[in-house]
N, C-alpha and C positions, 0 to 999 in steps of 0.2 A: 315275230314268231317266238322269240325267246320268252316273251311275257306269257304266251300261251303254254309253253312247256314248263315254266316256273310256277307250278301249282301252289307251292307254299308262299310264293310272293316274297322270298327273301333275297332276291337278286342273284341266286345261284341255282344251278341244276344239279340235283343229286342223281346218282346212278338209278335210284328207284323212280325218280321223275322221268328220266330218259326211257327206262324200260316201260313205264306206264304208257308213254306215248307210242313207242315202236312195237310193243308186244301186246299190251292189254286193250288199248283204246281203239274203237272202231270209228274211223273217219270216213267210211264209205259214203255217208250221206252228205258230206260237206262239199260245197261247191266253191268255197273260197280258195284263194291262192295258197295259204299256209297249209290247209288240209291236203291240197293236191301235192305240194312239195313233200309233206310227211308221208303220204301214200307212196310217192315215187321213191323216196329214200328207203322206206320199209321194203319195197320190192327189190331194190338194189341189194340191200342187206341180205334178204332171204335168198335171192337168186345166186349171189356170190358166196353164200354160206359164211358170211362174216359174223364175228362174235361181237355183240354189243358191248361187252365188258372191255374188250381190246380197243374198240372205237372210243369209248368213254375215256379209257386210260391215255390214249393219244392226245386228247384234248385237255385232260386234267394236268396241266403243266406244273402246277404247284403241289400236286399230289395230296390235296386236302380232302379229296373224296367228293368234291362238288365242282361245278363249272360256273364261272361267272362270265359275263358277256365278253370281257377282254380276252378270255382264253379261246374264243372263236376266231381271233385275228390271225 
């Protein structure tokens, strides 16, 4: 799933890449597992009125403005 979100293919997720996935991109026609997970997460974020910037900040442990795979541990 990380590789799907990493549009720039630099091994990191920027806030804009995360926003693109959870705000801009329409996964409604996808039947694959990653698409279903992203849709579920999107609904959880929306239902609970969570702020994507804060979620991103919680994972951005090194505060470099991007997420690498190890920051999801």
